[in-house]
C-alpha positions as CSV (number, residue, x, y, z in Angstrom):
1,T,-16.5,-10.6,-21.8
2,D,-15.2,-9.2,-18.5
3,V,-17.4,-6.1,-18.8
4,G,-20.2,-4.8,-16.8
5,Y,-21.8,-5.7,-13.5
6,F,-20.4,-9.2,-13.1
7,I,-16.8,-8.2,-13.1
8,L,-17.3,-6.9,-9.6
9,F,-17.6,-10.5,-8.5
10,S,-14.7,-11.9,-10.5
11,W,-12.0,-14.1,-8.9
12,D,-8.6,-14.4,-10.4
13,A,-4.9,-14.9,-9.7
14,N,-4.1,-11.2,-9.9
15,P,-2.5,-10.2,-6.5
16,I,-3.7,-6.6,-6.9
17,M,-7.3,-7.0,-8.3
18,G,-10.4,-9.1,-7.9
19,A,-13.1,-10.0,-5.4
20,D,-10.6,-12.5,-3.8
21,K,-8.2,-9.6,-2.9
22,L,-11.1,-7.5,-1.7
23,I,-12.4,-10.1,0.6
24,A,-8.9,-10.9,1.9
25,D,-8.3,-7.2,2.7
26,L,-11.6,-7.0,4.4
27,C,-11.0,-10.1,6.6
28,I,-7.6,-8.8,7.7
29,T,-9.0,-5.4,8.5
30,I,-11.8,-6.9,10.7
31,F,-9.3,-9.3,12.4
32,S,-7.0,-6.3,13.1
33,M,-9.8,-4.3,14.6
34,F,-10.7,-7.1,17.0
35,L,-7.0,-7.3,18.0
36,I,-6.8,-3.5,18.6
37,V,-9.8,-3.7,20.9
38,G,-8.6,-6.8,22.6
39,L,-5.1,-5.4,23.2
40,G,-6.6,-2.2,24.7
41,I,-4.9,0.1,22.3
42,W,-8.0,1.5,20.6
43,N,-7.7,5.0,22.1
44,S,-4.2,5.4,20.5
45,A,-5.1,3.8,17.2
46,G,-5.9,7.2,15.5
47,F,-9.5,6.7,14.5
48,Q,-10.5,10.2,15.6
49,R,-10.9,13.2,13.2
50,K,-8.2,15.3,14.8
51,G,-4.9,15.4,12.9
52,F,-6.3,14.3,9.6
53,W,-5.3,17.3,7.5
54,Y,-1.9,17.5,9.3
55,G,-1.3,13.9,8.3
56,M,-2.4,14.7,4.7
57,L,0.1,17.5,4.6
58,L,2.9,15.3,5.9
59,G,2.1,12.6,3.4
60,S,1.6,14.8,0.3
61,P,5.1,14.1,-1.1
62,F,4.1,10.5,-1.4
63,I,1.8,11.5,-4.3
64,I,5.0,12.4,-6.3
65,I,6.2,8.8,-5.7
66,G,3.0,7.4,-7.1
67,I,3.2,9.5,-10.2
68,L,6.9,8.6,-10.8
69,A,6.2,4.9,-10.3
70,A,3.6,5.1,-13.1
71,I,6.0,6.9,-15.4
72,I,8.9,4.6,-14.7
73,G,6.7,1.5,-15.3
74,N,5.5,2.8,-18.6
75,I,8.6,4.2,-20.2
76,G,8.6,3.3,-23.9
77,I,4.9,2.6,-24.1
78,E,3.1,4.6,-26.8
79,P,0.1,6.3,-25.1
80,S,-2.1,6.0,-28.2
81,T,-1.8,2.2,-28.0
82,L,-3.4,2.1,-24.6
83,K,-7.0,0.9,-24.5
84,I,-9.2,1.3,-21.4
85,T,-10.6,-2.0,-20.0
86,S,-14.1,-1.0,-18.7
87,Y,-15.6,1.4,-16.2
88,S,-16.7,-1.4,-14.0
89,H,-13.1,-2.6,-13.9
90,I,-11.9,0.9,-12.9
91,L,-14.5,0.9,-10.1
92,L,-13.3,-2.5,-8.8
93,F,-9.7,-1.3,-9.1
94,T,-10.5,1.8,-7.1
95,V,-12.3,-0.1,-4.4
96,N,-9.4,-2.6,-4.3
97,M,-6.8,0.2,-3.9
98,F,-8.8,1.8,-1.2
99,M,-9.1,-1.5,0.7
100,V,-5.4,-2.0,0.4
101,G,-4.9,1.3,2.2
102,V,-7.4,0.4,4.8
103,N,-6.0,-3.0,5.4
104,E,-2.3,-2.1,5.5
105,E,-2.6,1.1,7.5
106,I,-5.0,-0.4,10.1
107,S,-3.0,-3.7,10.4
108,M,0.5,-2.2,10.2
109,R,0.1,1.2,11.9
110,A,-3.0,1.1,14.1
111,L,-2.3,-2.4,15.2
112,V,1.4,-3.4,14.9
113,L,3.1,0.0,15.3
114,N,0.6,1.2,17.9
115,N,1.2,-2.0,19.9
116,L,5.0,-1.7,19.6
117,L,4.8,1.9,20.9
118,S,2.7,0.6,23.8
119,H,5.4,-2.0,24.5
120,F,8.6,0.0,24.0
121,G,7.2,3.3,25.2
122,E,7.1,6.6,23.4
123,S,10.6,7.7,24.4
124,R,12.9,8.6,21.5
125,E,14.6,5.2,21.7
126,G,11.3,3.3,22.0
127,T,9.8,5.2,19.1
128,K,12.8,4.4,16.9
129,K,12.6,0.6,17.8
130,S,8.8,0.6,17.1
131,I,9.2,2.4,13.7
132,L,12.1,0.1,12.6
133,I,10.4,-3.2,13.6
134,S,7.0,-2.2,12.1
135,A,8.8,-1.1,8.8
136,V,10.7,-4.4,8.5
137,I,7.5,-6.4,9.1
138,F,5.7,-4.2,6.5
139,G,8.4,-5.0,4.0
140,M,8.4,-8.7,4.7
141,I,4.7,-9.1,4.1
142,H,5.3,-8.1,0.5
143,L,7.5,-11.2,0.0
144,V,4.3,-13.3,-0.6
145,N,4.4,-11.7,-4.1
146,L,7.1,-14.2,-4.9
147,F,4.2,-16.4,-6.1
148,F,3.3,-13.8,-8.7
149,M,6.5,-11.8,-9.6
150,S,10.2,-12.3,-10.3
151,P,12.5,-12.5,-7.2
152,V,14.4,-9.4,-7.9
153,T,11.2,-7.3,-8.4
154,V,9.7,-8.7,-5.2
155,I,12.9,-8.0,-3.2
156,V,13.0,-4.4,-4.5
157,Q,9.3,-4.0,-3.6
158,A,9.9,-5.4,-0.1
159,I,12.8,-3.1,0.6
160,N,11.0,0.0,-0.8
161,A,7.8,-1.0,1.2
162,A,9.9,-1.1,4.3
163,S,11.2,2.4,3.5
164,A,7.7,3.6,2.9
165,G,6.7,1.9,6.2
166,V,9.1,4.3,8.0
167,L,7.4,7.3,6.5
168,F,3.9,6.0,7.1
169,A,4.9,5.3,10.7
170,V,6.1,8.9,11.1
171,I,2.8,10.2,9.7
172,F,0.9,8.1,12.1
173,I,3.0,9.0,15.1
174,V,3.1,12.8,14.4
175,S,-0.5,13.3,13.3
176,K,-2.0,10.6,15.6
177,N,-4.5,9.9,12.9
178,I,-4.9,6.7,10.9
179,W,-7.3,8.1,8.2
180,S,-4.7,10.4,6.6
181,G,-2.4,7.4,6.2
182,I,-5.2,5.4,4.6
183,V,-6.0,8.2,2.1
184,I,-2.4,8.8,1.2
185,H,-1.8,5.1,0.8
186,F,-4.8,4.8,-1.4
187,I,-3.8,7.7,-3.6
188,V,-0.3,6.5,-4.1
189,D,-1.3,2.9,-5.0
190,W,-4.1,4.2,-7.3
191,L,-1.7,6.6,-9.2
192,S,1.1,4.1,-9.5
193,L,-1.0,1.2,-10.7
194,F,-3.9,2.8,-12.6
195,I,-2.3,2.6,-16.1
196,S,-1.2,-1.0,-15.6
197,Q,-4.5,-2.3,-14.2
198,C,-7.0,-0.3,-16.1
199,F,-5.5,-0.1,-19.6
200,V,-4.7,-2.9,-22.0
201,G,-1.0,-2.5,-22.9
202,G,-0.1,-0.7,-19.7
203,A,2.7,-1.7,-17.3
204,S,3.8,-0.9,-13.8
205,V,7.0,-1.1,-11.8
206,L,5.6,-4.3,-10.2
207,S,5.5,-6.1,-13.5
208,V,8.9,-5.0,-14.8
209,E,11.4,-7.8,-15.0
210,M,14.4,-6.2,-13.3
211,N,18.0,-7.3,-13.3
212,I,20.2,-6.8,-10.3
213,T,21.6,-3.4,-11.5
214,Q,18.0,-2.1,-12.1
215,G,17.0,-3.4,-8.7
216,I,19.8,-1.5,-7.0
217,I,18.8,1.7,-8.8
218,M,15.1,1.2,-7.8
219,V,16.0,0.6,-4.2
220,C,18.2,3.8,-4.1
221,L,15.3,5.8,-5.7
222,G,12.9,4.3,-3.3
């Protein structure tokens, strides 16, 4: 059974969970850190303590999004039928979600957005370009999920990720802190996917087979 200590080292095709996902996130994070140093943009990458709580305040509405995503994905499911997987599975899920936040915020905000700001400048126009380009890139990297999910679901995810990328970019620029984005990102992903990943019988908006009409509704809500 997938219970206990050895689940921490499991490898599978799940794009959200597993040691393979954990190692991939870690490798991307390390590579991004090297690039940040190499490009000479470390001082503006937001790794200092200052601005953390301001960034958390700016990102607090995201928590509502995480809760709503969990509710939408599990409409029609009877709570009494849900069965918890295992505590070691929840631990792995939590570590995975934290590393997703670390990976995506450091690679997309501390590296990509920060480098774009360095290139275009921090004028109003330069900031707009940097936010837009980084958000589009953030949305596009989610297209790899076409290997695991239906096309409509992935397109909706990519568009909504781009929208979220705008807000995460603003949090980074205004607070000048990367840690708050990491924590908010982690909380949102954990809340929205906890039921689907840690309970047998749970679902998430990522696993819902959407038709075009549902997709348009989800994009508008996103």
